[in-house]
DRENKEVO-649881 format. One record per atom (N, C-alpha, C): x, y, z; residue in one letter. Coordinates in pm, whole numbers, padded with zeros to 5 digits, always signed. Example, Ala and Ser with C-alpha at 12.3 -4.5 7.8 and 13.67 -1.06 7.14 Angstrom:
+01319-00569+00780A/+01230-00450+00780A/+01320-00330+00780A/+01285-00225+00708S/+01367-00106+00714S/+01290+00003+00787S/
END
This chain:
+00085-00118+00000M/+00000+00000+00000M/+00089+00124+00000M/+00060+00216-00088R/+00136+00341-00098R/+00096+00435+00014R/+00195+00487+00084K/+00166+00583+00191K/+00147+00722+00132K/+00050+00792+00185S/+00025+00929+00143S/+00119+01023+00216S/+00162+01123+00147N/+00247+01225+00208N/+00163+01340+00264N/+00032+01327+00253N/-00058+01433+00299N/-00085+01422+00448N/-00130+01533+00505L/-00167+01539+00645L/-00313+01584+00653L/-00397+01506+00720F/-00537+01542+00735F/-00554+01625+00861F/-00619+01740+00848M/-00642+01829+00962M/-00791+01835+00991M/-00828+01797+01112D/-00969+01802+01151D/-00998+01930+01229D/-01120+01942+01277T/-01166+02063+01345T/-01080+02096+01467T/-01054+01997+01549S/-00975+02025+01670S/-00831+02062+01635S/-00778+02006+01528G/-00643+02044+01484G/-00635+02191+01448G/-00730+02236+01367W/-00732+02379+01330W/-00753+02466+01453W/-00844+02423+01543G/-00870+02500+01665G/-00745+02512+01751G/-00671+02402+01764N/-00546+02406+01841N/-00442+02493+01772N/-00444+02497+01641L/-00346+02577+01568L/-00366+02727+01593L/-00490+02773+01592I/-00516+02917+01604I/-00524+02966+01749I/-00570+02883+01840D/-00596+02929+01977D/-00481+02890+02070D/-00402+02989+02109Q/-00285+02965+02193Q/-00319+02912+02332Q/-00443+02927+02375S/-00481+02879+02507S/-00509+02728+02509S/-00514+02665+02393Q/-00542+02522+02386Q/-00419+02441+02428Q/-00444+02330+02496S/-00334+02250+02552S/-00241+02191+02446S/-00291+02169+02326Y/-00208+02110+02220Y/-00162+02213+02117Y/-00170+02340+02152H/-00134+02445+02057H/+00010+02430+02007H/+00106+02423+02098Q/+00247+02416+02057Q/+00275+02292+01972Q/+00221+02177+02012L/+00241+02055+01936L/+00181+02068+01796L/+00062+02124+01787T/-00004+02140+01657T/+00074+02236+01569T/+00123+02345+01624V/+00204+02440+01547V/+00328+02369+01493V/+00392+02289+01577S/+00512+02217+01536S/+00481+02119+01422S/+00376+02043+01435I/+00337+01946+01331I/+00301+02019+01202I/+00227+02127+01214Y/+00185+02205+01096Y/+00307+02261+01022Y/+00399+02323+01096H/+00518+02381+01031H/+00608+02273+00972H/+00620+02161+01040N/+00699+02050+00989N/+00641+01998+00858N/+00509+01987+00853A/+00443+01939+00730A/+00469+02036+00615A/+00458+02164+00642R/+00482+02265+00537R/+00627+02261+00490R/+00721+02249+00583E/+00863+02244+00546E/+00894+02123+00460E/+00824+02014+00481R/+00846+01891+00406R/+00763+01884+00278R/+00688+01991+00252G/+00608+01996+00130G/+00485+01908+00133G/+00440+01873+00252R/+00320+01791+00265R/+00196+01878+00247R/+00099+01828+00174K/-00028+01897+00156K/-00115+01869+00278K/-00181+01972+00327I/-00272+01958+00440I/-00413+01948+00384I/-00478+01838+00416I/-00611+01808+00362I/-00715+01834+00469I/-00825+01899+00430T/-00939+01919+00518T/-01064+01917+00431T/-01180+01935+00491T/-01304+01934+00412T/-01388+02057+00443T/-01483+02082+00354N/-01574+02194+00377N/-01661+02168+00501N/-01689+02044+00534Y/-01763+02013+00657Y/-01682+02056+00780Y/-01553+02029+00777I/-01466+02066+00888I/-01458+02218+00902I/-01449+02287+00790I/-01445+02434+00797I/-01573+02489+00858I/-01687+02434+00820T/-01814+02477+00878T/-01816+02453+01029T/-01772+02335+01069E/-01767+02303+01212E/-01666+02393+01284E/-01557+02425+01217L/-01454+02511+01276L/-01507+02651+01304L/-01586+02705+01215V/-01646+02838+01239V/-01728+02834+01368V/-01806+02728+01384A/-01888+02716+01506A/-01798+02704+01630A/-01692+02625+01623L/-01601+02609+01736L/-01533+02740+01774L/-01484+02812+01673L/-01412+02936+01701L/-01505+03046+01752L/-01630+03043+01707T/-01727+03142+01749T/-01774+03114+01892T/-01809+02990+01919S/-01851+02948+02052S/-01828+02798+02060S/-01749+02751+02145P/-01715+02800+02277P/-01585+02881+02288P/-01503+02888+02184L/-01374+02956+02197L/-01386+03108+02199L/-01494+03163+02144H/-01522+03307+02148H/-01411+03393+02088H/-01356+03351+01976L/-01258+03434+01906L/-01330+03547+01834L/-01267+03661+01822P/-01331+03773+01751P/-01363+03734+01607P/-01477+03781+01559R/-01527+03745+01426R/-01425+03776+01317R/-01358+03891+01325N/-01261+03926+01221N/-01144+03828+01221N/-01105+03777+01338K/-00997+03678+01346K/-01043+03545+01285K/-01167+03507+01312V/-01224+03383+01256V/-01225+03392+01104V/-01276+03502+01051I/-01287+03519+00906I/-01149+03518+00841I/-01055+03588+00901K/-00919+03593+00846K/-00856+03454+00845K/-00875+03378+00953F/-00818+03244+00963F/-00879+03150+00859F/-01011+03152+00847I/-01079+03066+00749I/-01040+03105+00607I/-01034+03233+00578D/-00987+03278+00446D/-00847+03226+00418D/-00761+03229+00520G/-00625+03178+00505G/-00622+03031+00471G/-00708+02953+00536I/-00716+02810+00506I/-00760+02789+00360I/-00866+02861+00322K/-00924+02842+00189K/-00831+02885+00076K/-00743+02979+00101T/-00658+03031-00006T/-00513+02983+00002T/-00481+02907+00105S/-00343+02861+00122S/-00303+02761+00013S/-00184+02778-00045P/-00136+02681-00143P/-00095+02549-00076P/-00089+02547+00056Y/-00049+02427+00130Y/-00169+02343+00173Y/-00289+02397+00155V/-00410+02330+00202V/-00500+02295+00084V/-00552+02173+00088E/-00653+02131-00010E/-00783+02107+00065E/-00886+02182+00026V/-01017+02166+00087V/-01100+02076-00005V/-01137+01960+00046I/-01222+01867-00029I/-01367+01903+00001I/-01444+01922-00103H/-01585+01956-00087H/-01668+01828-00094H/-01728+01796+00019I/-01807+01675+00030I/-01940+01696-00042I/-01974+01602-00126N/-02103+01606-00195N/-02182+01481-00157N/-02301+01471-00208F/-02389+01360-00173F/-02323+01226-00203F/-02262+01213-00321H/-02201+01086-00361H/-02087+01048-00265H/-02001+01143-00231Q/-01892+01114-00138Q/-01945+01079+00000Q/-02048+01148+00043D/-02108+01121+00172D/-02162+00978+00177D/-02229+00936+00073E/-02282+00799+00065E/-02169+00696+00068E/-02063+00722-00008K/-01950+00628-00013K/-01884+00615+00124K/-01866+00725+00194T/-01802+00717+00325T/-01892+00647+00426T/-02022+00667+00416W/-02114+00600+00507W/-02111+00450+00485W/-02110+00407+00360I/-02102+00265+00327I/-01971+00206+00378I/-01862+00278+00358L/-01731+00232+00405L/-01734+00214+00557L/-01789+00309+00630L/-01798+00300+00775L/-01881+00180+00818L/-01998+00164+00760T/-02086+00055+00804T/-02026-00081+00769T/-01958-00094+00656K/-01892-00221+00622K/-01781-00253+00720K/-01708-00153+00762R/-01600-00176+00858R/-01657-00221+00992R/-01769-00166+01032L/-01831-00208+01157L/-01875-00353+01149L/-01934-00390+01036I/-01982-00527+01017I/-01864-00623+01010I/-01761-00588+00935N/-01646-00676+00919N/-01565-00690+01048N/-01569-00593+01134N/-01494-00600+01259N/-01577-00658+01373N/-01702-00693+01344G/-01787-00754+01445G/-01830-00659+01556G/-01824-00531+01528V/-01859-00431+01630V/-02003-00391+01612V/
END
């Protein structure tokens, strides 16, 4: 199996990256910068960005202009690829999840 050189960033990863008060902020900054230095693409989804806006707005209570600037930075960064989830992809991932549950006996 070919290993991907990409790094997947979820909602909590982005939250830890922007909010210095988070316990994993320094670790996340280090991982993020290391990935960029190594030319790794950071992958996220439009669902994660939507959830991130909610997280940054409340409970983290970051100022709206900071939230907008950060999200714009994610969307326009040459280091980040935002995958837009559509109905077909959503169905495929749901099937994949349910098959894994069945195959693992869970």
